[in-house]
C-alpha positions in Angstrom: -1.2 3.6 -0.2 -2.0 2.3 2.9 -6.3 2.0 2.6 -6.0 2.6 6.8 -6.2 6.9 7.6 -6.6 8.4 11.5 -8.7 11.3 11.7 -8.9 13.9 14.4 -12.9 13.0 14.2 -15.0 11.4 15.6 -16.5 7.7 14.7 -20.0 9.7 13.5 -18.4 11.1 11.5 -15.8 9.5 9.7 -19.2 7.0 9.3 -20.5 10.1 8.0 -18.0 11.9 5.9 -17.3 7.8 4.4 -20.6 7.8 3.2 -21.7 11.1 1.7 -17.9 9.7 -0.8 -19.6 6.6 -1.6 -16.8 4.9 1.2 -16.6 2.0 2.0 -15.4 1.0 5.0 -13.3 -2.1 6.1 -12.5 -0.9 9.4 -12.9 1.4 12.2 -11.8 1.9 16.1 -11.5 4.4 18.3 -8.0 6.6 19.0 -7.0 7.9 22.5 -6.7 10.0 23.7 -9.1 11.5 20.5 -9.5 10.3 17.3 -10.5 7.9 14.9 -8.4 4.6 12.8 -10.3 3.8 9.3 -9.7 1.0 6.8 -11.1 1.5 3.5 -12.2 -1.2 1.3 -10.0 -0.1 -0.9 -6.9 2.7 -1.7 -9.0 4.5 -4.3 -11.9 5.6 -1.4 -8.8 5.1 0.6 -7.4 8.6 -2.0 -10.1 10.1 -2.5 -11.7 10.1 1.2 -7.6 11.6 2.4 -8.4 14.6 0.2 -11.1 15.3 1.3 -9.9 15.4 5.0 -6.6 16.5 4.5 -7.2 18.8 7.6 -8.5 16.3 9.6 -5.7 14.0 9.3 -3.2 12.9 12.1 0.7 12.5 11.4 2.8 11.4 13.2 2.7 8.0 16.0 -0.8 7.7 17.8 -2.1 4.9 20.3 -4.2 2.6 18.7 -6.6 1.4 21.3 -6.0 -2.6 22.0 -8.6 -4.9 21.1 -10.9 -6.6 23.6 -10.5 -10.0 24.3 -13.4 -12.6 24.8 -12.8 -14.3 27.7 -14.8 -18.1 28.4 
């Protein structure tokens, strides 16, 4: 099972839910036009968050925000 979850929540709502349940975030990014993609450190934590936030999971394709590039 994937450690990545797309949620129809703000970044702060995702961070609060993950912290409340003792999970650890590996990566987090905004989705366009709304939502948040979170990758958790392990599959067990991802399964727990999926179960607890199943009503907020975004199914199907999502549009990810392009990464920012640093130019010198």
